[in-house]
C-alpha positions as CSV (number, residue, x, y, z in Angstrom):
1,X,16.1,-16.1,17.6
2,X,17.2,-18.4,14.8
3,X,20.3,-17.6,12.7
4,X,20.5,-19.2,9.2
5,X,23.0,-18.7,6.4
6,X,22.1,-17.2,3.0
7,X,22.0,-20.6,1.2
8,X,19.7,-22.1,3.8
9,X,17.5,-19.1,3.7
10,X,17.1,-19.3,-0.1
11,X,16.4,-23.0,0.1
12,X,13.9,-22.8,3.0
13,X,12.4,-19.3,2.5
14,X,8.8,-20.4,2.7
15,X,9.5,-22.3,6.0
16,X,11.3,-19.3,7.4
17,X,8.5,-16.9,6.5
18,X,6.0,-19.2,8.2
19,X,8.1,-19.2,11.3
20,X,8.3,-15.3,11.2
21,X,4.6,-15.1,10.8
22,X,4.3,-17.3,13.9
23,X,6.3,-14.7,15.9
24,X,9.8,-16.1,15.6
25,X,12.7,-13.7,14.7
26,X,15.1,-15.1,12.1
27,X,18.5,-13.6,11.3
28,X,20.0,-14.2,7.9
29,X,23.8,-14.3,7.8
30,X,26.4,-14.4,5.1
31,X,29.8,-16.0,5.8
32,X,28.8,-16.0,9.5
33,X,28.1,-12.2,9.6
34,X,24.5,-11.3,10.4
35,X,23.0,-9.1,7.7
36,X,19.2,-8.9,8.0
37,X,16.4,-9.9,10.3
38,X,13.2,-11.6,9.1
39,X,10.3,-10.6,11.4
40,X,6.5,-10.4,11.2
41,X,4.9,-7.1,10.1
42,X,2.2,-5.9,12.3
43,X,-1.0,-4.9,10.5
44,X,-1.6,-1.2,10.4
45,X,-4.9,0.2,11.6
46,X,-6.5,1.6,8.4
47,X,-9.7,3.4,9.2
48,X,-12.2,4.1,6.4
49,X,-11.9,7.6,4.8
50,X,-15.4,7.9,3.5
51,X,-16.9,11.3,4.4
52,X,-13.6,12.9,5.6
53,X,-14.4,16.1,3.7
54,X,-18.1,16.2,4.6
55,X,-19.3,19.8,5.0
56,X,-16.1,21.4,3.6
57,X,-17.4,22.0,0.0
58,X,-20.5,22.9,-1.9
59,X,-22.0,21.8,-5.2
60,X,-23.5,24.7,-7.2
61,X,-27.2,24.4,-8.0
62,X,-26.5,24.6,-11.8
63,X,-23.8,21.9,-11.6
64,X,-25.6,19.7,-14.2
65,X,-25.7,22.4,-16.8
66,X,-22.3,24.1,-16.1
67,X,-20.3,24.6,-19.3
68,X,-23.1,23.5,-21.6
69,X,-22.5,26.4,-24.0
70,X,-18.7,25.9,-24.1
71,X,-19.1,22.2,-24.7
72,X,-21.6,22.8,-27.5
73,X,-19.2,25.2,-29.1
74,X,-16.4,22.7,-28.9
75,X,-18.5,20.1,-30.7
76,X,-20.0,22.5,-33.2
77,X,-16.8,24.3,-34.0
78,X,-18.1,27.8,-33.2
79,X,-16.8,30.3,-30.7
């Protein structure tokens, strides 16, 4: 584990991030007091969500014509 002060961390941030990605743990200190640790984030397993509601809903057979009358009334200004 490497300990660097705040000024060095600001100056060499890119190098420190590369070291963290390679698995090294870096502690950043201010006035000699450790404040934070820079470590690599492990990738989360994100599974595809396509089809997760399959079979839980139904589409009415008149879906394409639902609300035609109301929509026509809105455009024509009649009720």
